[in-house]
C-alpha positions as a Python dict, from the first residue, in 0.01 Angstrom:
ca = {
    (1, 'M'): (0, 0, 0),
    (2, 'S'): (365, 161, 143),
    (3, 'A'): (389, 493, 144),
    (4, 'T'): (767, 630, 9),
    (5, 'R'): (936, 968, 77),
    (6, 'P'): (1272, 1028, -66),
    (7, 'I'): (1539, 1066, 163),
    (8, 'T'): (1935, 1178, 61),
    (9, 'N'): (2112, 1104, -239),
    (10, 'G'): (1878, 836, -404),
    (11, 'A'): (1783, 712, -37),
    (12, 'S'): (1405, 647, 32),
    (13, 'A'): (1206, 476, 309),
    (14, 'S'): (886, 270, 335),
    (15, 'K'): (695, 194, 628),
    (16, 'G'): (621, -157, 685),
    (17, 'K'): (395, -350, 963),
    (18, 'G'): (361, -137, 1294),
    (19, 'D'): (303, 184, 1057),
    (20, 'G'): (556, 316, 1360),
    (21, 'P'): (886, 482, 1318),
    (22, 'A'): (1079, 188, 1424),
    (23, 'S'): (955, -30, 1115),
    (24, 'G'): (1016, 47, 741),
    (25, 'T'): (1308, 48, 532),
    (26, 'I'): (1607, 272, 428),
    (27, 'E'): (1753, 220, 73),
    (28, 'I'): (2021, 436, -83),
    (29, 'R'): (2073, 341, -462),
    (30, 'E'): (2411, 412, -552),
    (31, 'I'): (2560, 536, -268),
    (32, 'T'): (2813, 859, -393),
    (33, 'R'): (3147, 976, -349),
    (34, 'V'): (3272, 673, -303),
    (35, 'E'): (3463, 485, -623),
    (36, 'G'): (3274, 200, -733),
    (37, 'H'): (2915, 132, -711),
    (38, 'G'): (2690, 5, -420),
    (39, 'N'): (2409, 17, -259),
    (40, 'L'): (2216, -21, 84),
    (41, 'S'): (1958, -171, 176),
    (42, 'V'): (1800, -181, 576),
    (43, 'R'): (1507, -362, 642),
    (44, 'L'): (1312, -272, 1050),
    (45, 'D'): (1032, -454, 1160),
    (46, 'D'): (859, -326, 1496),
    (47, 'G'): (1258, -156, 1599),
    (48, 'E'): (1460, -507, 1459),
    (49, 'I'): (1664, -486, 1223),
    (50, 'T'): (1572, -803, 983),
    (51, 'R'): (1750, -684, 662),
    (52, 'L'): (2067, -494, 669),
    (53, 'E'): (2329, -580, 347),
    (54, 'L'): (2578, -310, 193),
    (55, 'Q'): (2534, -461, -203),
    (56, 'I'): (2867, -436, -390),
    (57, 'V'): (2727, -456, -702),
    (58, 'E'): (2988, -401, -987),
    (59, 'S'): (3021, -698, -1224),
    (60, 'P'): (3334, -962, -1071),
    (61, 'R'): (3709, -854, -1186),
    (62, 'F'): (3928, -1177, -1240),
    (63, 'F'): (4233, -1060, -1182),
    (64, 'E'): (4324, -1385, -1040),
    (65, 'S'): (4297, -1505, -1295),
    (66, 'F'): (4414, -1258, -1598),
    (67, 'V'): (4763, -1361, -1412),
    (68, 'R'): (4715, -1714, -1446),
    (69, 'G'): (5008, -1857, -1691),
    (70, 'Q'): (5204, -1497, -1695),
    (71, 'R'): (5565, -1452, -1655),
    (72, 'Y'): (5627, -1378, -1324),
    (73, 'D'): (5818, -980, -1423),
    (74, 'D'): (5482, -897, -1612),
    (75, 'V'): (5259, -949, -1335),
    (76, 'P'): (5286, -643, -1157),
    (77, 'Q'): (5194, -456, -1488),
    (78, 'V'): (4887, -641, -1517),
    (79, 'V'): (4807, -653, -1163),
    (80, 'C'): (4812, -256, -1121),
    (81, 'R'): (4511, -201, -1339),
    (82, 'I'): (4343, -319, -1068),
    (83, 'C'): (4324, 23, -922),
    (84, 'G'): (4403, 419, -1116),
    (85, 'I'): (4465, 527, -735),
    (86, 'C'): (4647, 272, -552),
    (87, 'S'): (4845, 148, -809),
    (88, 'V'): (5156, 162, -664),
    (89, 'A'): (5036, -45, -366),
    (90, 'H'): (4941, -320, -581),
    (91, 'T'): (5219, -288, -763),
    (92, 'S'): (5476, -311, -464),
    (93, 'A'): (5267, -586, -344),
    (94, 'A'): (5290, -807, -610),
    (95, 'V'): (5644, -720, -699),
    (96, 'K'): (5718, -852, -290),
    (97, 'A'): (5505, -1146, -303),
    (98, 'I'): (5740, -1243, -619),
    (99, 'E'): (6062, -1172, -530),
    (100, 'A'): (5946, -1398, -210),
    (101, 'A'): (5850, -1663, -491),
    (102, 'A'): (6168, -1634, -682),
    (103, 'G'): (6382, -1554, -400),
    (104, 'I'): (6501, -1194, -507),
    (105, 'V'): (6638, -987, -257),
    (106, 'P'): (6578, -658, -361),
    (107, 'T'): (6901, -350, -279),
    (108, 'E'): (6880, -132, 0),
    (109, 'Q'): (6849, 184, -219),
    (110, 'T'): (6585, -21, -415),
    (111, 'I'): (6353, -51, -58),
    (112, 'L'): (6413, 294, -20),
    (113, 'L'): (6308, 419, -342),
    (114, 'R'): (6003, 194, -304),
    (115, 'K'): (5933, 312, 22),
    (116, 'L'): (5933, 692, -108),
    (117, 'I'): (5724, 608, -397),
    (118, 'L'): (5440, 455, -149),
    (119, 'F'): (5449, 756, 47),
    (120, 'G'): (5374, 962, -298),
    (121, 'E'): (5047, 700, -336),
    (122, 'Q'): (4956, 777, 43),
    (123, 'I'): (4925, 1132, -9),
    (124, 'Q'): (4746, 1163, -326),
    (125, 'S'): (4478, 924, -222),
    (126, 'H'): (4451, 1077, 140),
    (127, 'V'): (4402, 1442, 35),
    (128, 'L'): (4161, 1341, -300),
    (129, 'H'): (3926, 1103, -23),
    (130, 'L'): (3983, 1433, 228),
    (131, 'Y'): (3904, 1715, 26),
    (132, 'F'): (3675, 1556, -264),
    (133, 'L'): (3460, 1291, -77),
    (134, 'A'): (3453, 1348, 275),
    (135, 'V'): (3454, 1746, 353),
    (136, 'P'): (3145, 1835, 154),
    (137, 'D'): (2962, 1571, 430),
    (138, 'Y'): (3061, 1852, 711),
    (139, 'L'): (3028, 2166, 463),
    (140, 'G'): (2690, 2019, 381),
    (141, 'V'): (2722, 2005, 50),
    (142, 'G'): (2643, 1765, -200),
    (143, 'S'): (3003, 1768, -383),
    (144, 'V'): (3356, 1957, -413),
    (145, 'I'): (3170, 2172, -714),
    (146, 'P'): (2999, 2395, -525),
    (147, 'L'): (3320, 2439, -288),
    (148, 'A'): (3494, 2618, -572),
    (149, 'K'): (3271, 2907, -552),
    (150, 'T'): (3273, 2920, -219),
    (151, 'H'): (3579, 2818, -101),
    (152, 'P'): (3816, 2882, -427),
    (153, 'D'): (4133, 2888, -235),
    (154, 'V'): (4055, 2499, 9),
    (155, 'V'): (4012, 2383, -358),
    (156, 'R'): (4301, 2473, -506),
    (157, 'R'): (4553, 2383, -153),
    (158, 'A'): (4360, 2020, -226),
    (159, 'L'): (4442, 2039, -625),
    (160, 'R'): (4771, 2184, -543),
    (161, 'M'): (4870, 1891, -274),
    (162, 'K'): (4705, 1613, -479),
    (163, 'K'): (4970, 1726, -802),
    (164, 'L'): (5258, 1743, -564),
    (165, 'A'): (5189, 1370, -490),
    (166, 'N'): (5108, 1216, -796),
    (167, 'D'): (5455, 1407, -934),
    (168, 'L'): (5627, 1199, -662),
    (169, 'C'): (5500, 908, -782),
    (170, 'A'): (5602, 1001, -1174),
    (171, 'T'): (5958, 1068, -1036),
    (172, 'I'): (5994, 761, -900),
    (173, 'G'): (5785, 517, -1107),
    (174, 'G'): (5822, 680, -1476),
    (175, 'R'): (5463, 819, -1476),
    (176, 'H'): (5159, 921, -1238),
    (177, 'I'): (4974, 603, -1265),
    (178, 'H'): (5096, 191, -1295),
    (179, 'P'): (5430, 262, -1268),
    (180, 'I'): (5634, 126, -1528),
    (181, 'S'): (6018, 170, -1408),
    (182, 'Y'): (5873, -11, -1046),
    (183, 'R'): (6012, -343, -1162),
    (184, 'V'): (6084, -679, -991),
    (185, 'G'): (6403, -700, -884),
    (186, 'G'): (6501, -309, -876),
    (187, 'F'): (6380, -45, -1071),
    (188, 'S'): (6495, -4, -1456),
    (189, 'H'): (6523, 377, -1425),
    (190, 'L'): (6635, 635, -1160),
    (191, 'P'): (6523, 973, -1044),
    (192, 'S'): (6798, 1194, -1144),
    (193, 'I'): (6934, 1441, -863),
    (194, 'E'): (6765, 1760, -962),
    (195, 'Q'): (6425, 1532, -984),
    (196, 'L'): (6492, 1455, -600),
    (197, 'Q'): (6560, 1805, -521),
    (198, 'D'): (6241, 1962, -641),
    (199, 'I'): (6016, 1703, -533),
    (200, 'K'): (6211, 1791, -195),
    (201, 'T'): (6177, 2161, -198),
    (202, 'R'): (5830, 2144, -311),
    (203, 'L'): (5761, 1911, -51),
    (204, 'E'): (5920, 2122, 188),
    (205, 'A'): (5654, 2401, 89),
    (206, 'A'): (5392, 2210, 101),
    (207, 'R'): (5415, 2216, 516),
    (208, 'S'): (5223, 2540, 471),
    (209, 'D'): (4921, 2356, 310),
    (210, 'L'): (4908, 2046, 540),
    (211, 'D'): (4907, 2314, 845),
    (212, 'Q'): (4630, 2504, 699),
    (213, 'T'): (4455, 2136, 622),
    (214, 'V'): (4465, 2107, 986),
    (215, 'E'): (4293, 2403, 1081),
    (216, 'L'): (3987, 2293, 862),
    (217, 'F'): (3975, 1959, 996),
    (218, 'E'): (4002, 2086, 1375),
    (219, 'D'): (3703, 2309, 1293),
    (220, 'L'): (3499, 2011, 1153),
    (221, 'A'): (3281, 1833, 1367),
    (222, 'L'): (3268, 1431, 1337),
    (223, 'P'): (2980, 1180, 1494),
    (224, 'D'): (3045, 1116, 1834),
    (225, 'Y'): (3008, 698, 1777),
    (226, 'R'): (3196, 383, 1934),
    (227, 'R'): (3223, 34, 1885),
    (228, 'D'): (3477, -243, 1993),
    (229, 'T'): (3622, -324, 1693),
    (230, 'E'): (3947, -521, 1621),
    (231, 'Y'): (4267, -341, 1400),
    (232, 'L'): (4449, -455, 1197),
    (233, 'A'): (4756, -337, 1045),
    (234, 'L'): (5161, -428, 947),
    (235, 'K'): (5389, -333, 1223),
    (236, 'S'): (5741, -340, 1138),
    (237, 'D'): (6011, -465, 1372),
    (238, 'D'): (6263, -149, 1279),
    (239, 'N'): (6009, 115, 1463),
    (240, 'E'): (5876, 244, 1175),
    (241, 'Y'): (5538, 323, 1131),
    (242, 'A'): (5477, 52, 824),
    (243, 'F'): (5405, 137, 494),
    (244, 'Y'): (5632, -121, 309),
    (245, 'D'): (5727, -400, 554),
    (246, 'G'): (5629, -566, 824),
    (247, 'R'): (5435, -849, 1020),
    (248, 'L'): (5013, -876, 1061),
    (249, 'V'): (4938, -743, 1414),
    (250, 'S'): (4610, -644, 1546),
    (251, 'S'): (4486, -471, 1829),
    (252, 'V'): (4353, -731, 1990),
    (253, 'D'): (4602, -986, 1938),
    (254, 'A'): (4947, -847, 1941),
    (255, 'R'): (5125, -1202, 1799),
    (256, 'P'): (5241, -1133, 1484),
    (257, 'T'): (5170, -1314, 1162),
    (258, 'A'): (5451, -1361, 861),
    (259, 'P'): (5302, -1270, 552),
    (260, 'A'): (5339, -1628, 459),
    (261, 'D'): (5057, -1714, 716),
    (262, 'Y'): (4852, -1493, 669),
    (263, 'R'): (4583, -1732, 597),
    (264, 'R'): (4552, -1819, 938),
    (265, 'R'): (4440, -1430, 1070),
    (266, 'V'): (4263, -1361, 757),
    (267, 'I'): (3985, -1591, 650),
    (268, 'E'): (3739, -1503, 342),
    (269, 'S'): (3375, -1596, 268),
    (270, 'V'): (3166, -1504, -30),
    (271, 'V'): (2806, -1358, 108),
    (272, 'A'): (2518, -1373, -146),
    (273, 'H'): (2425, -967, -215),
    (274, 'S'): (2778, -877, -258),
    (275, 'T'): (3042, -907, -615),
    (276, 'A'): (3314, -864, -333),
    (277, 'K'): (3412, -1119, -37),
    (278, 'H'): (3356, -1024, 306),
    (279, 'S'): (3673, -1119, 544),
    (280, 'R'): (3696, -1208, 914),
    (281, 'S'): (3971, -1303, 1117),
    (282, 'S'): (4062, -1523, 1343),
    (283, 'S'): (3987, -1352, 1680),
    (284, 'S'): (3665, -1164, 1542),
    (285, 'D'): (3360, -1178, 1302),
    (286, 'S'): (3484, -861, 1144),
    (287, 'Y'): (3768, -623, 1137),
    (288, 'A'): (3899, -329, 1026),
    (289, 'V'): (4218, -191, 872),
    (290, 'G'): (4318, 117, 681),
    (291, 'A'): (4439, 460, 809),
    (292, 'L'): (4245, 441, 1173),
    (293, 'A'): (4394, 98, 1218),
    (294, 'R'): (4725, 181, 1148),
    (295, 'F'): (4719, 470, 1384),
    (296, 'N'): (4576, 245, 1658),
    (297, 'V'): (4821, -9, 1591),
    (298, 'N'): (5162, 203, 1483),
    (299, 'G'): (5037, 547, 1632),
    (300, 'D'): (5358, 598, 1924),
    (301, 'R'): (5598, 539, 1564),
    (302, 'L'): (5432, 878, 1392),
    (303, 'H'): (5702, 1124, 1269),
    (304, 'P'): (5671, 1418, 1631),
    (305, 'A'): (5482, 1629, 1317),
    (306, 'A'): (5217, 1423, 1293),
    (307, 'R'): (5190, 1315, 1657),
    (308, 'D'): (5121, 1733, 1678),
    (309, 'A'): (4870, 1704, 1426),
    (310, 'A'): (4697, 1415, 1637),
    (311, 'H'): (4649, 1595, 1953),
    (312, 'R'): (4558, 1925, 1792),
    (313, 'L'): (4263, 1711, 1639),
    (314, 'G'): (4198, 1527, 1928),
    (315, 'L'): (4246, 1140, 1788),
    (316, 'K'): (4437, 958, 2023),
    (317, 'A'): (4491, 548, 2010),
    (318, 'P'): (4307, 339, 2086),
    (319, 'C'): (4009, 537, 1870),
    (320, 'R'): (3714, 320, 1797),
    (321, 'N'): (3517, 606, 1623),
    (322, 'P'): (3521, 509, 1238),
    (323, 'Y'): (3436, 898, 1135),
    (324, 'H'): (3752, 937, 1281),
    (325, 'N'): (3949, 722, 963),
    (326, 'N'): (3951, 1106, 794),
    (327, 'T'): (4129, 1251, 1047),
    (328, 'A'): (4391, 934, 1060),
    (329, 'Q'): (4441, 988, 702),
    (330, 'L'): (4549, 1354, 704),
    (331, 'V'): (4728, 1274, 1027),
    (332, 'E'): (4920, 1037, 813),
    (333, 'V'): (4990, 1257, 506),
    (334, 'I'): (5191, 1490, 724),
    (335, 'H'): (5390, 1145, 849),
    (336, 'C'): (5418, 1050, 451),
    (337, 'T'): (5537, 1438, 359),
    (338, 'E'): (5794, 1440, 654),
    (339, 'S'): (5925, 1118, 573),
    (340, 'A'): (5889, 1161, 192),
    (341, 'I'): (6156, 1491, 289),
    (342, 'E'): (6367, 1281, 490),
    (343, 'L'): (6404, 1014, 260),
    (344, 'A'): (6437, 1265, -84),
    (345, 'D'): (6729, 1435, 167),
    (346, 'R'): (6937, 1061, 220),
    (347, 'L'): (6873, 998, -134),
    (348, 'L'): (7073, 1332, -221),
    (349, 'R'): (7309, 1271, 58),
    (350, 'E'): (7429, 916, -70),
    (351, 'G'): (7315, 939, -468),
    (352, 'T'): (7134, 721, -642),
    (353, 'R'): (7371, 430, -828),
    (354, 'P'): (7233, 257, -1171),
    (355, 'G'): (7286, -170, -1117),
    (356, 'P'): (7111, -452, -1264),
    (357, 'I'): (6795, -559, -1197),
    (358, 'A'): (6806, -914, -990),
    (359, 'G'): (6736, -1225, -1151),
    (360, 'P'): (6521, -1543, -1006),
    (361, 'T'): (6692, -1803, -799),
    (362, 'K'): (6415, -2040, -783),
    (363, 'F'): (6026, -2008, -844),
    (364, 'G'): (5746, -2133, -556),
    (365, 'R'): (5499, -1969, -371),
    (366, 'G'): (5552, -1570, -252),
    (367, 'V'): (5329, -1326, -23),
    (368, 'G'): (5357, -1027, -11),
    (369, 'I'): (5181, -755, 183),
    (370, 'V'): (5174, -391, 201),
    (371, 'E'): (4937, -70, 345),
    (372, 'A'): (4759, 59, 82),
    (373, 'P'): (4544, 342, 138),
    (374, 'R'): (4314, 220, 277),
    (375, 'G'): (4437, -94, 483),
    (376, 'V'): (4611, -452, 432),
    (377, 'L'): (4706, -524, 88),
    (378, 'I'): (4760, -908, 35),
    (379, 'H'): (4921, -1054, -298),
    (380, 'E'): (5031, -1421, -324),
    (381, 'Y'): (5141, -1599, -616),
    (382, 'D'): (5203, -1906, -703),
    (383, 'L'): (5458, -1993, -934),
    (384, 'D'): (5558, -2324, -1173),
    (385, 'E'): (5922, -2444, -1247),
    (386, 'R'): (5929, -2199, -1566),
    (387, 'G'): (5847, -1906, -1347),
    (388, 'R'): (5491, -1870, -1481),
    (389, 'V'): (5207, -1797, -1215),
    (390, 'R'): (4978, -2084, -1132),
    (391, 'D'): (4728, -1937, -926),
    (392, 'A'): (4708, -1603, -744),
    (393, 'N'): (4542, -1435, -477),
    (394, 'L'): (4475, -1104, -413),
    (395, 'I'): (4315, -941, -79),
    (396, 'I'): (4173, -596, -127),
    (397, 'P'): (4114, -374, 157),
    (398, 'T'): (3772, -251, 101),
    (399, 'S'): (3675, -644, 69),
    (400, 'Q'): (3821, -663, 463),
    (401, 'N'): (3647, -330, 552),
    (402, 'L'): (3311, -452, 422),
    (403, 'A'): (3167, -646, 742),
    (404, 'N'): (3277, -412, 920),
    (405, 'I'): (3092, -179, 795),
    (406, 'E'): (2793, -353, 856),
    (407, 'A'): (2829, -464, 1208),
    (408, 'D'): (2908, -72, 1248),
    (409, 'M'): (2529, 22, 1114),
    (410, 'R'): (2368, -282, 1304),
    (411, 'D'): (2505, -135, 1617),
    (412, 'M'): (2419, 229, 1554),
    (413, 'V'): (2068, 184, 1380),
    (414, 'P'): (1895, 87, 1697),
    (415, 'R'): (2111, 394, 1880),
    (416, 'L'): (1959, 630, 1672),
    (417, 'L'): (1616, 481, 1669),
    (418, 'E'): (1648, 536, 2055),
    (419, 'R'): (1705, 874, 2020),
    (420, 'N'): (1414, 921, 1750),
    (421, 'V'): (1645, 1019, 1498),
    (422, 'A'): (1443, 1065, 1146),
    (423, 'R'): (1522, 816, 916),
    (424, 'D'): (1627, 1046, 673),
    (425, 'R'): (1893, 1151, 846),
    (426, 'I'): (1974, 821, 930),
    (427, 'A'): (2054, 733, 607),
    (428, 'G'): (2291, 1038, 592),
    (429, 'R'): (2468, 928, 879),
    (430, 'L'): (2500, 569, 751),
    (431, 'E'): (2640, 691, 415),
    (432, 'M'): (2903, 905, 557),
    (433, 'L'): (3032, 583, 760),
    (434, 'I'): (3041, 440, 474),
    (435, 'R'): (3235, 705, 324),
    (436, 'A'): (3474, 753, 611),
    (437, 'Y'): (3579, 399, 547),
    (438, 'D'): (3747, 528, 187),
    (439, 'P'): (3610, 222, -18),
    (440, 'C'): (3735, 131, -342),
    (441, 'I'): (3471, -85, -490),
    (442, 'S'): (3585, -140, -782),
    (443, 'C'): (3966, -311, -638),
    (444, 'A'): (3709, -529, -432),
    (445, 'T'): (3531, -694, -631),
    (446, 'H'): (3757, -1001, -723),
    (447, 'F'): (3682, -1361, -747),
    (448, 'L'): (3893, -1658, -760),
    (449, 'D'): (3839, -2068, -645),
    (450, 'L'): (3773, -2018, -283),
    (451, 'D'): (3909, -2433, -258),
    (452, 'W'): (4258, -2341, -391),
    (453, 'V'): (4519, -2347, -121),
    (454, 'S'): (4870, -2309, -134),
    (455, 'P'): (5197, -2557, -97),
}
């Protein structure tokens, strides 16, 4: 009979054939401090990995089916419910795709406001992950709850920064999540001068909190691990660190791919052990998206304050250590804060002018791509002659990362075994790796007819 002993957070190990430390299993049931539900199952036989599965066990969510038959201008209000953390990104990708399908060109003011609210979402999501999900790994506690007693100032700082970012989203979008004024063709409500001034003042005051956050992360020791990886991100034509606009570029193939041609670069497939699809690129069997991917593709375009933070934190491009996705997230928080201050200042100088929401001039196929906090987010819609959705395809950042997480682990486990690392510590290191990617598992569980090809 096999012997079983606990590891960490619901993980267990058991001996297999060979009885030695290089045989057995590592099982983690309910990976903790991630959004959604996932398990990890690793089987070792005489030092060889015979099974390694990051099992996404959430029930499939059929948002592509939900929007079929819906009016084009109702779609963003449906798909933003995919996620309560990334609702602005889903709204942005959906609106951009529908505007492309309907021949709608937004005004410059509309684009500025969209970029501003997207900065707010990046800040709130990254702060949530860094302080509440990632930091406990480095401080040796199981959750943020003990930190509220031992490090109350740190937790208050995190809550303060997250509230500011949520308030920024509410100022532009009408509420903290699932924006209601962010519409196809424009905004149904504009922020007042007083609201913009308040947000700008609070963002400027947040610089102190950000500096203390960098000091905190300077003292954290990240695992020393590297693997050659393809990184995929948007890259804009106007020298911006891309979140809202751009074409797909990767670290191994710098040729830009237009959003409408994304299928040439991103290939999805169904795997038996996951209710989330996996993705590969035209260049690699797996690739990574997210903050580290953006940093590797666009790092030279960061705000100077963010570049200074990256230097303090020892982050240099190209960086192939996935644990440094957390570092890149912090660098992006600083970039987004400074960029939001500049955008708010511009809107205050120029003023906001209400105007009509632009209507459609045609109906057809459209693709919208933005950078969600966790990486490249793709929405595609095909509209019929009445402006109703015939077909839809949504590709979520986490589903694009899953194959790469597994590739990291297949590479990492033998290295740890060679160093005679105990399997309980291997389990902890693997769970920490999964968290470093900041997965949003519920978002990723999307299924559709893989035979659909847009006209």
